[in-house]
C-alpha positions in Angstrom: -26.6 29.3 12.8 -22.9 28.4 12.6 -23.5 24.8 13.9 -26.4 24.2 11.4 -24.2 25.5 8.6 -21.4 23.1 9.6 -23.7 20.1 9.8 -25.3 21.0 6.5 -21.9 21.3 4.9 -20.9 17.9 6.1 -24.1 16.4 4.7 -23.4 17.9 1.3 -19.8 16.6 1.3 -21.0 13.2 2.1 -23.5 13.3 -0.8 -20.9 14.5 -3.3 -18.5 11.7 -2.2 -21.3 9.1 -2.4 -22.0 10.2 -6.0 -18.3 9.8 -6.8 -18.2 6.3 -5.3 -21.3 5.2 -7.2 -19.9 6.4 -10.5 -16.5 4.8 -9.8 -18.0 1.4 -9.2 -19.7 1.6 -12.6 -16.6 2.8 -14.5 -13.6 1.2 -12.7 -14.6 -2.4 -12.1 -13.7 -5.3 -14.5 -9.9 -4.7 -14.1 -9.3 -8.0 -12.2 -10.3 -11.7 -12.3 -11.4 -14.0 -9.5 -8.2 -15.9 -9.8 -5.6 -17.0 -7.1 -1.9 -17.3 -7.8 -0.3 -17.4 -4.4 3.4 -16.5 -5.1 4.5 -16.1 -1.5 6.3 -19.4 -1.1 8.2 -18.6 2.1 5.8 -18.2 5.1 7.0 -17.7 8.7 4.9 -17.0 11.8 5.3 -15.0 14.9 2.7 -15.8 17.6 1.7 -13.8 20.7 3.6 -16.4 22.8 6.8 -15.5 20.9 6.8 -11.9 22.3 8.1 -10.6 25.6 6.7 -7.1 26.3 9.1 -4.9 28.3 8.2 -2.1 30.7 4.6 -3.3 31.0 3.1 -5.4 33.8 1.5 -7.8 31.3 4.4 -9.2 29.3 2.3 -11.6 27.1 -0.4 -10.3 24.8 -3.3 -12.5 23.9 -3.1 -11.3 20.3 -0.4 -9.7 18.2 -1.4 -9.0 14.6 -1.8 -6.6 11.6 1.7 -5.2 11.9 3.3 -2.4 9.9 7.0 -2.7 9.0 10.0 -1.0 7.4 13.7 -1.9 6.9 16.6 0.2 8.0 20.3 -0.7 8.1 19.6 -4.5 7.8 17.0 -4.5 10.5 13.4 -5.3 10.0 11.2 -3.1 12.3 7.8 -4.6 13.0 4.9 -2.7 14.5 2.4 -5.2 15.8 -1.1 -4.4 17.0 -1.2 -5.7 20.5 -4.2 -6.8 22.5 -4.0 -7.8 26.2 -7.7 -8.3 27.1 -10.1 -10.6 25.2 -13.4 -9.0 26.3 -13.8 -5.3 25.6 -10.2 -5.2 24.3 -8.2 -2.1 23.5 -5.3 -2.2 21.1 -1.9 -0.6 21.3 1.1 -0.6 18.9 4.4 -2.1 19.7 7.9 -2.2 18.2 10.1 -5.2 17.4 13.5 -5.2 15.8 15.0 -8.3 14.1 17.8 -9.1 11.6 16.2 -9.2 8.2 18.7 -11.7 6.8 17.7 -14.1 9.5 14.1 -13.5 8.8 14.6 -14.4 5.1 16.2 -17.6 6.2 13.4 -18.4 8.7 15.7 -18.0 11.7 13.4 -16.1 14.0 14.9 -15.8 17.5 12.5 -16.2 20.4 11.3 -14.6 22.6 11.2 -11.3 20.7 11.6 -8.2 22.9 8.7 -5.9 22.3 8.0 -2.4 23.6 4.7 -0.5 23.5 5.1 2.8 21.8 1.5 3.9 21.1 -1.5 3.4 23.2 -4.9 5.2 23.5 -4.5 8.5 25.2 -7.1 10.7 23.4 -10.8 10.5 23.8 -11.1 9.7 20.0 -9.0 6.6 20.6 -11.0 5.3 23.5 -12.8 2.1 22.8 -10.9 -0.4 20.7 -7.8 1.8 20.8 -5.0 2.1 18.2 -5.2 -0.4 15.4 -3.4 -1.5 12.1 -0.4 0.8 11.7 1.2 1.6 8.4 4.7 3.1 8.8 7.1 5.1 6.6 10.3 7.0 7.0 10.4 10.8 6.3 13.5 12.8 6.9 14.5 12.2 10.5 11.0 11.2 11.5 8.8 8.1 11.4 5.3 8.7 10.1 2.6 6.3 11.3 -1.0 6.1 10.0 -3.3 4.0 12.2 -6.9 3.6 12.9 -8.1 5.4 16.0 -11.0 3.0 16.8 -13.0 5.1 19.2 -16.7 5.8 18.6 -16.0 5.8 14.9 -12.8 4.5 13.2 -10.9 7.7 12.4 -7.8 7.8 10.2 -5.2 8.9 12.7 -1.6 10.1 12.2 1.4 10.0 14.6 4.8 11.5 14.1 7.6 9.6 15.9 11.1 10.6 16.6 14.2 8.4 15.9 13.8 6.5 19.1 10.1 5.9 18.4 8.9 8.6 20.8 5.6 10.2 19.9 6.0 13.8 18.9 2.4 14.6 17.9 -0.8 12.7 17.0 -4.1 13.6 15.6 -6.7 12.5 13.0 -7.7 13.6 9.5 -10.8 15.5 8.5 -12.1 16.5 5.1 -12.5 20.1 3.9 -13.1 23.3 5.7 -16.1 21.8 7.5 -13.8 19.3 9.2 -16.0 16.4 8.1 -14.6 13.3 9.8 -16.2 10.1 8.6 -15.1 6.6 9.5 -11.9 6.2 7.6 -8.9 3.8 7.6 -6.5 1.8 5.3 -4.4 4.7 4.3 -0.8 5.1 3.1 1.4 8.0 2.0 2.7 8.0 -1.6 4.7 11.2 -1.8 5.3 13.8 0.9 6.7 17.3 0.1 6.7 20.4 2.3 4.1 18.9 4.6 1.8 18.2 1.7 1.1 14.5 1.1 -0.4 12.5 -1.8 -2.0 9.6 -0.1 -4.2 6.5 -0.5 -7.2 6.2 1.8 -10.5 4.6 2.4 -13.3 6.6 3.8 -16.6 4.8 4.6 -19.2 6.8 2.7 -22.6 5.7 3.7 -21.5 2.1 3.9 -19.6 2.1 0.7 -15.9 1.1 1.2 -13.5 1.3 -1.7 -10.0 2.8 -2.4 -9.5 6.5 -3.0 -6.6 8.9 -3.7 -6.3 12.2 -1.9 -4.1 15.1 -1.0 -3.6 16.3 2.6 -2.0 19.1 4.6 0.0 17.3 7.3 0.2 20.4 9.5 -3.6 20.7 9.8 -4.4 17.1 9.0 -6.9 18.2 6.5 -7.8 16.3 3.3 -9.0 18.5 0.4 -12.4 17.3 -0.7 -11.8 18.1 -4.3 -8.7 15.9 -4.3 -10.6 12.8 -3.2 -11.2 10.5 -6.1 -11.9 6.7 -6.2 -9.2 4.8 -8.1 -9.8 1.1 -7.1 -13.1 -0.6 -6.5 -14.6 -3.9 -5.6 -15.5 -6.4 -8.3 -19.0 -8.1 -8.5 -17.9 -11.1 -6.4 -16.5 -8.8 -3.6 -18.4 -6.6 -1.1 -15.5 -4.3 -0.2 -11.8 -3.5 -0.9 -9.2 -1.5 0.9 -5.5 -0.6 0.8 -3.4 -2.9 2.9 0.1 -1.6 3.2 2.6 1.2 3.0 3.9 1.9 -0.5 7.3 0.9 -2.0 9.1 3.2 -4.5 9.8 1.1 -7.6 11.0 4.0 -9.9 10.6 7.7 -10.4 6.8 7.5 -11.0 5.8 4.0 -9.8 4.9 2.8 -6.3 3.9 -0.7 -5.2 1.1 -1.1 -2.6 -0.8 -4.1 -1.2 -4.6 -4.2 -1.2 -7.2 -6.6 0.2 -10.7 -7.6 -0.8 -13.5 -9.4 1.1 -15.3 -12.1 -0.9 -19.0 -12.5 -0.9 -18.8 -16.3 -1.2 -17.0 -17.1 2.0 -16.3 -13.7 3.7 -12.5 -14.4 3.3 -9.8 -11.7 2.9 -7.7 -12.1 -0.2 -4.8 -9.9 -1.1 -3.1 -8.5 -4.2 -0.7 -5.8 -5.4 -1.2 -2.6 -7.3 1.1 0.0 -8.8 0.2 3.7 -8.5 1.8 6.8 -9.9 3.1 9.7 -7.8 -0.3 11.4 -8.0 -1.8 8.1 -6.6 -3.6 7.2 -9.9 -3.8 3.5 -10.5 -1.4 2.2 -13.1 -1.9 -1.5 -12.8 -3.1 -4.3 -10.5 -2.7 -8.1 -10.0 -5.3 -10.7 -9.2 -5.1 -12.5 -5.8 -1.5 -13.2 -4.9 -1.7 -14.0 -1.2 -4.5 -15.9 0.5 -4.9 -17.8 3.8 -3.6 -21.3 3.7 -3.8 -24.1 6.3 -4.8 -24.1 9.9 -2.4 -21.4 11.3 -3.4 -18.8 8.7 -7.1 -19.6 8.4 -8.3 -20.1 12.0 -8.3 -17.4 14.7 -10.5 -14.7 16.2 -11.6 -13.7 12.7 -11.0 -16.7 10.4 -9.8 -16.6 6.8 -7.8 -13.3 7.0 -4.4 -12.2 6.0 -4.3 -8.4 6.5 -1.4 -5.9 5.8 0.1 -3.8 6.9 3.8 -3.8 6.1 5.4 -4.1 2.6 9.2 -4.2 2.5 11.6 -4.5 -0.5 15.0 -6.0 0.4 17.4 -6.9 -2.4 15.5 -9.2 -4.8 12.9 -10.0 -2.1 9.5 -8.6 -1.4 8.3 -9.2 2.2 4.6 -8.8 3.1 4.3 -8.6 6.9 0.7 -9.2 7.9 -1.8 -10.3 10.5 -3.3 -13.8 10.3 -6.9 -14.3 11.4 -6.7 -11.5 14.0 -4.5 -13.2 16.4 -1.0 -13.6 15.1 1.6 -12.4 12.5 2.9 -13.9 9.3 5.9 -12.9 7.2 5.3 -13.8 3.6 8.2 -13.7 1.1 8.5 -13.8 -2.7 10.8 -12.3 -5.3 10.0 -8.8 -6.4 10.3 -9.7 -10.1 7.8 -12.5 -9.7 5.3 -10.1 -8.1 5.8 -7.5 -10.8 5.2 -10.1 -13.5 1.7 -10.5 -12.2 0.7 -6.9 -12.6 -1.9 -6.2 -15.3 -1.1 -2.7 -16.6 -4.0 -0.3 -17.0 -2.0 2.8 -18.0 
Protein backbone atom coordinates (compact mmCIF):
# COMPACT_ATOMS: atom_id res chain seq x y z
CA UNK A 1 0.00 0.00 0.00
CA UNK A 2 2.88 2.37 0.81
CA UNK A 3 4.42 1.93 -2.66
CA UNK A 4 1.09 2.62 -4.39
CA UNK A 5 0.59 5.73 -2.29
CA UNK A 6 4.05 6.98 -3.20
CA UNK A 7 3.53 6.48 -6.92
CA UNK A 8 0.12 8.09 -6.73
CA UNK A 9 1.59 11.06 -4.89
CA UNK A 10 4.21 11.53 -7.57
CA UNK A 11 1.56 11.42 -10.27
CA UNK A 12 -0.43 14.16 -8.56
CA UNK A 13 2.70 16.31 -8.11
CA UNK A 14 3.41 15.99 -11.82
CA UNK A 15 -0.16 16.96 -12.69
CA UNK A 16 -0.05 20.02 -10.45
CA UNK A 17 3.28 21.16 -11.89
CA UNK A 18 2.02 20.58 -15.43
CA UNK A 19 -0.94 22.84 -14.74
CA UNK A 20 1.40 25.54 -13.40
CA UNK A 21 3.54 25.27 -16.53
CA UNK A 22 0.59 25.55 -18.92
CA UNK A 23 -0.76 28.59 -17.11
CA UNK A 24 2.66 30.25 -17.06
CA UNK A 25 3.11 29.86 -20.82
CA UNK A 26 -0.15 31.78 -21.30
CA UNK A 27 0.65 34.52 -18.80
CA UNK A 28 4.43 35.07 -18.98
CA UNK A 29 5.24 35.07 -22.69
CA UNK A 30 5.56 38.24 -24.83
CA UNK A 31 8.36 39.69 -22.67
CA UNK A 32 11.06 39.34 -25.38
CA UNK A 33 11.51 39.96 -29.09
CA UNK A 34 13.09 37.72 -31.73
CA UNK A 35 16.01 40.10 -32.06
CA UNK A 36 19.81 39.59 -31.98
CA UNK A 37 22.24 42.16 -30.63
CA UNK A 38 25.46 40.24 -29.99
CA UNK A 39 27.46 42.43 -27.62
CA UNK A 40 30.26 39.98 -26.76
CA UNK A 41 32.95 41.48 -28.97
CA UNK A 42 35.94 39.63 -27.49
CA UNK A 43 35.77 35.90 -28.27
CA UNK A 44 38.53 33.43 -27.42
CA UNK A 45 38.56 29.65 -27.77
CA UNK A 46 39.98 26.71 -25.84
CA UNK A 47 39.92 23.44 -27.77
CA UNK A 48 40.32 19.89 -26.40
CA UNK A 49 43.79 19.84 -27.97
CA UNK A 50 44.77 22.77 -25.71
CA UNK A 51 44.34 20.67 -22.57
CA UNK A 52 46.72 18.26 -20.84
CA UNK A 53 44.85 16.10 -18.34
CA UNK A 54 47.05 15.13 -15.40
CA UNK A 55 46.82 11.93 -13.33
CA UNK A 56 44.79 10.11 -15.99
CA UNK A 57 46.04 7.68 -18.60
CA UNK A 58 44.25 9.52 -21.39
CA UNK A 59 45.69 13.02 -21.32
CA UNK A 60 43.74 14.38 -24.30
CA UNK A 61 39.92 14.49 -24.26
CA UNK A 62 38.03 14.32 -27.55
CA UNK A 63 35.67 17.05 -26.31
CA UNK A 64 35.85 19.71 -23.59
CA UNK A 65 32.79 21.95 -23.39
CA UNK A 66 29.94 23.49 -21.31
CA UNK A 67 32.20 24.73 -18.50
CA UNK A 68 31.24 26.34 -15.23
CA UNK A 69 33.50 29.09 -13.89
CA UNK A 70 34.25 31.49 -11.06
CA UNK A 71 36.96 34.05 -10.24
CA UNK A 72 39.03 34.12 -7.07
CA UNK A 73 42.17 36.15 -6.28
CA UNK A 74 42.75 37.08 -9.90
CA UNK A 75 42.42 33.51 -11.14
CA UNK A 76 39.70 32.26 -13.44
CA UNK A 77 38.74 28.71 -12.48
CA UNK A 78 37.14 26.83 -15.36
CA UNK A 79 35.26 23.54 -14.91
CA UNK A 80 34.96 21.87 -18.33
CA UNK A 81 32.81 18.89 -19.11
CA UNK A 82 35.26 16.31 -20.44
CA UNK A 83 34.60 13.42 -22.81
CA UNK A 84 37.24 10.83 -23.72
CA UNK A 85 35.19 8.35 -25.76
CA UNK A 86 33.16 9.24 -28.81
CA UNK A 87 30.80 6.26 -28.85
CA UNK A 88 28.75 5.61 -25.68
CA UNK A 89 30.61 8.47 -24.03
CA UNK A 90 30.58 9.27 -20.34
CA UNK A 91 31.33 12.80 -19.13
CA UNK A 92 33.44 13.97 -16.20
CA UNK A 93 34.22 17.43 -14.81
CA UNK A 94 37.71 18.90 -14.72
CA UNK A 95 39.39 21.98 -13.25
CA UNK A 96 41.62 24.53 -15.00
CA UNK A 97 43.17 27.64 -13.42
CA UNK A 98 44.29 30.61 -15.53
CA UNK A 99 45.22 34.24 -14.92
CA UNK A 100 42.09 36.26 -15.64
CA UNK A 101 43.99 39.36 -16.76
CA UNK A 102 45.71 37.28 -19.43
CA UNK A 103 42.38 35.83 -20.50
CA UNK A 104 40.92 39.33 -20.98
CA UNK A 105 43.90 40.18 -23.20
CA UNK A 106 43.49 36.93 -25.15
CA UNK A 107 46.80 35.58 -23.87
CA UNK A 108 45.86 31.94 -23.25
CA UNK A 109 48.87 29.79 -22.41
CA UNK A 110 48.86 26.30 -23.86
CA UNK A 111 48.78 23.50 -22.95
CA UNK A 112 46.44 24.09 -20.02
CA UNK A 113 46.95 21.73 -17.11
CA UNK A 114 43.66 20.04 -16.29
CA UNK A 115 42.67 17.68 -13.49
CA UNK A 116 39.53 15.53 -13.28
CA UNK A 117 37.68 16.25 -10.02
CA UNK A 118 34.23 14.69 -10.59
CA UNK A 119 33.41 11.54 -12.50
CA UNK A 120 30.51 9.05 -12.38
CA UNK A 121 30.63 6.92 -9.23
CA UNK A 122 26.96 6.48 -8.32
CA UNK A 123 24.46 4.34 -10.21
CA UNK A 124 22.32 7.41 -10.91
CA UNK A 125 25.28 8.94 -12.76
CA UNK A 126 26.01 5.89 -14.91
CA UNK A 127 25.34 6.38 -18.60
CA UNK A 128 26.40 9.78 -19.92
CA UNK A 129 28.00 10.69 -16.60
CA UNK A 130 28.44 14.13 -15.01
CA UNK A 131 27.49 17.03 -17.26
CA UNK A 132 27.29 20.84 -17.43
CA UNK A 133 28.48 22.14 -14.03
CA UNK A 134 27.44 25.48 -12.54
CA UNK A 135 29.67 26.51 -9.68
CA UNK A 136 29.54 29.02 -6.82
CA UNK A 137 31.48 29.77 -3.64
CA UNK A 138 29.79 29.35 -0.26
CA UNK A 139 31.79 30.02 2.91
CA UNK A 140 34.81 27.70 2.70
CA UNK A 141 33.15 25.32 0.26
CA UNK A 142 32.52 25.17 -3.47
CA UNK A 143 28.99 24.20 -4.44
CA UNK A 144 28.50 22.56 -7.82
CA UNK A 145 25.21 21.84 -9.56
CA UNK A 146 25.52 19.38 -12.43
CA UNK A 147 23.42 17.02 -14.48
CA UNK A 148 23.73 13.39 -13.44
CA UNK A 149 22.89 11.90 -16.82
CA UNK A 150 22.03 8.36 -15.86
CA UNK A 151 18.76 6.74 -16.91
CA UNK A 152 17.13 10.15 -16.51
CA UNK A 153 18.92 13.49 -16.22
CA UNK A 154 18.74 14.32 -12.52
CA UNK A 155 19.71 17.64 -11.01
CA UNK A 156 22.75 16.68 -8.94
CA UNK A 157 24.67 18.57 -6.28
CA UNK A 158 28.25 18.23 -5.06
CA UNK A 159 29.98 20.01 -2.19
CA UNK A 160 33.71 20.45 -2.72
CA UNK A 161 36.44 21.45 -0.31
CA UNK A 162 39.01 24.22 -0.90
CA UNK A 163 41.25 21.88 -2.89
CA UNK A 164 38.33 20.68 -5.05
CA UNK A 165 37.93 17.40 -3.19
CA UNK A 166 34.40 15.97 -3.21
CA UNK A 167 32.91 16.04 0.29
CA UNK A 168 29.39 14.87 -0.59
CA UNK A 169 27.16 14.38 -3.61
CA UNK A 170 23.52 13.61 -4.25
CA UNK A 171 20.53 14.69 -6.31
CA UNK A 172 17.40 16.74 -5.69
CA UNK A 173 13.89 15.41 -5.36
CA UNK A 174 10.57 17.20 -4.97
CA UNK A 175 8.32 17.03 -1.91
CA UNK A 176 7.87 14.36 0.74
CA UNK A 177 7.18 11.77 -1.95
CA UNK A 178 10.75 12.29 -3.27
CA UNK A 179 9.51 12.79 -6.81
CA UNK A 180 12.60 13.00 -9.02
CA UNK A 181 11.79 14.03 -12.60
CA UNK A 182 14.37 14.78 -15.25
CA UNK A 183 15.79 18.11 -14.15
CA UNK A 184 18.79 20.31 -15.04
CA UNK A 185 19.93 23.89 -15.72
CA UNK A 186 19.90 25.04 -12.09
CA UNK A 187 21.66 27.80 -10.16
CA UNK A 188 21.67 29.00 -6.56
CA UNK A 189 20.53 32.57 -5.97
CA UNK A 190 20.72 32.89 -2.17
CA UNK A 191 21.91 30.34 0.39
CA UNK A 192 21.29 30.77 4.11
CA UNK A 193 21.42 28.16 6.87
CA UNK A 194 21.41 25.31 4.33
CA UNK A 195 18.26 26.69 2.74
CA UNK A 196 18.62 27.80 -0.86
CA UNK A 197 16.57 29.93 -3.21
CA UNK A 198 17.36 28.56 -6.63
CA UNK A 199 16.60 28.58 -10.32
CA UNK A 200 15.86 25.22 -11.92
CA UNK A 201 14.28 23.50 -14.91
CA UNK A 202 12.35 20.28 -14.31
CA UNK A 203 11.04 18.49 -17.37
CA UNK A 204 7.33 18.13 -16.67
CA UNK A 205 5.77 15.83 -19.27
CA UNK A 206 7.93 17.24 -22.02
CA UNK A 207 7.50 20.91 -21.08
CA UNK A 208 10.85 22.63 -20.42
CA UNK A 209 10.82 26.17 -19.03
CA UNK A 210 12.46 28.11 -16.21
CA UNK A 211 11.28 27.83 -12.59
CA UNK A 212 12.19 29.26 -9.20
CA UNK A 213 12.24 27.05 -6.12
CA UNK A 214 13.40 26.71 -2.53
CA UNK A 215 15.41 23.73 -1.35
CA UNK A 216 16.80 22.12 1.78
CA UNK A 217 20.47 21.44 1.05
CA UNK A 218 20.80 18.92 3.88
CA UNK A 219 18.11 16.62 2.49
CA UNK A 220 18.36 17.89 -1.13
CA UNK A 221 14.59 18.30 -1.19
CA UNK A 222 12.75 20.98 -3.16
CA UNK A 223 9.46 22.11 -1.69
CA UNK A 224 6.71 21.52 -4.22
CA UNK A 225 4.78 24.62 -3.19
CA UNK A 226 7.87 26.77 -3.78
CA UNK A 227 8.16 25.72 -7.43
CA UNK A 228 6.86 28.43 -9.73
CA UNK A 229 7.57 29.15 -13.42
CA UNK A 230 9.11 32.60 -13.93
CA UNK A 231 10.52 32.55 -17.49
CA UNK A 232 8.95 30.79 -20.48
CA UNK A 233 9.54 30.20 -24.17
CA UNK A 234 8.19 32.59 -26.78
CA UNK A 235 6.11 31.40 -29.74
CA UNK A 236 9.19 31.06 -31.99
CA UNK A 237 11.03 28.87 -29.44
CA UNK A 238 10.34 25.35 -28.32
CA UNK A 239 12.19 25.44 -24.99
CA UNK A 240 14.18 27.69 -22.65
CA UNK A 241 16.55 27.02 -19.77
CA UNK A 242 18.80 28.77 -17.29
CA UNK A 243 22.40 28.72 -18.51
CA UNK A 244 24.74 29.98 -15.80
CA UNK A 245 25.43 30.67 -12.16
CA UNK A 246 24.15 34.02 -10.88
CA UNK A 247 26.14 37.22 -10.27
CA UNK A 248 25.19 39.52 -7.41
CA UNK A 249 24.64 43.02 -8.86
CA UNK A 250 23.20 44.71 -5.77
CA UNK A 251 21.27 43.92 -2.61
CA UNK A 252 18.28 42.50 -4.44
CA UNK A 253 19.42 41.99 -8.04
CA UNK A 254 21.18 39.00 -9.56
CA UNK A 255 22.29 38.51 -13.15
CA UNK A 256 21.90 35.10 -14.83
CA UNK A 257 22.31 33.75 -18.35
CA UNK A 258 19.57 31.86 -20.17
CA UNK A 259 19.30 29.96 -23.45
CA UNK A 260 16.49 29.31 -25.89
CA UNK A 261 16.21 26.81 -28.74
CA UNK A 262 14.61 28.20 -31.88
CA UNK A 263 12.03 26.37 -33.95
CA UNK A 264 13.29 27.80 -37.26
CA UNK A 265 16.81 26.31 -37.21
CA UNK A 266 17.18 24.40 -33.92
CA UNK A 267 19.91 26.83 -32.85
CA UNK A 268 20.72 27.85 -29.29
CA UNK A 269 20.66 31.58 -28.60
CA UNK A 270 21.49 33.24 -25.30
CA UNK A 271 20.46 36.23 -23.27
CA UNK A 272 20.63 37.69 -19.77
CA UNK A 273 18.00 38.10 -17.09
CA UNK A 274 17.89 39.80 -13.71
CA UNK A 275 16.16 38.08 -10.79
CA UNK A 276 15.43 39.18 -7.24
CA UNK A 277 16.67 37.40 -4.11
CA UNK A 278 13.45 35.39 -4.11
CA UNK A 279 14.25 34.38 -7.74
CA UNK A 280 11.34 36.31 -9.23
CA UNK A 281 12.08 37.74 -12.68
CA UNK A 282 12.82 41.48 -12.72
CA UNK A 283 13.95 41.91 -16.31
CA UNK A 284 15.35 40.22 -19.38
CA UNK A 285 17.19 40.96 -22.60
CA UNK A 286 16.66 39.68 -26.10
CA UNK A 287 19.43 37.55 -27.66
CA UNK A 288 22.89 38.88 -26.75
CA UNK A 289 25.12 35.91 -27.61
CA UNK A 290 24.69 33.64 -30.64
CA UNK A 291 26.99 31.25 -32.55
CA UNK A 292 29.11 32.99 -35.17
CA UNK A 293 31.45 31.54 -37.78
CA UNK A 294 32.83 28.07 -38.29
CA UNK A 295 34.42 27.47 -34.87
CA UNK A 296 31.27 28.33 -32.93
CA UNK A 297 28.69 26.87 -35.29
CA UNK A 298 30.10 23.49 -36.31
CA UNK A 299 30.64 20.58 -33.95
CA UNK A 300 29.03 17.45 -32.53
CA UNK A 301 25.84 19.48 -32.03
CA UNK A 302 25.96 22.47 -34.41
CA UNK A 303 24.74 26.03 -33.69
CA UNK A 304 25.18 25.95 -29.92
CA UNK A 305 26.66 28.27 -27.33
CA UNK A 306 25.74 26.84 -23.94
CA UNK A 307 26.58 28.25 -20.47
CA UNK A 308 27.67 27.52 -17.85
CA UNK A 309 29.90 30.17 -16.24
CA UNK A 310 29.17 33.88 -15.74
CA UNK A 311 31.93 35.98 -14.17
CA UNK A 312 32.07 39.67 -13.24
CA UNK A 313 35.59 41.10 -13.15
CA UNK A 314 36.05 44.87 -12.87
CA UNK A 315 34.09 46.45 -15.70
CA UNK A 316 33.97 43.18 -17.64
CA UNK A 317 31.41 40.41 -17.93
CA UNK A 318 32.78 37.04 -19.02
CA UNK A 319 30.49 34.29 -20.32
CA UNK A 320 32.40 31.01 -20.31
CA UNK A 321 30.53 28.51 -22.44
CA UNK A 322 30.60 25.44 -24.62
CA UNK A 323 30.54 25.77 -28.39
CA UNK A 324 28.72 23.15 -30.45
CA UNK A 325 29.37 20.37 -27.90
CA UNK A 326 33.07 19.97 -28.55
CA UNK A 327 35.04 23.01 -27.36
CA UNK A 328 34.97 26.09 -25.11
CA UNK A 329 34.59 29.80 -25.74
CA UNK A 330 35.26 32.79 -23.49
CA UNK A 331 32.99 35.66 -24.52
CA UNK A 332 33.68 39.11 -23.05
CA UNK A 333 31.74 42.38 -22.96
CA UNK A 334 31.42 45.31 -20.58
CA UNK A 335 28.91 44.79 -17.77
CA UNK A 336 27.31 48.20 -18.32
CA UNK A 337 26.64 47.37 -21.97
CA UNK A 338 24.93 44.16 -20.91
CA UNK A 339 22.74 45.87 -18.30
CA UNK A 340 21.68 48.51 -20.83
CA UNK A 341 20.01 45.73 -22.82
CA UNK A 342 17.80 44.59 -19.94
CA UNK A 343 14.08 45.24 -20.46
CA UNK A 344 12.73 45.72 -16.95
CA UNK A 345 9.51 43.95 -16.06
CA UNK A 346 9.36 44.93 -12.38
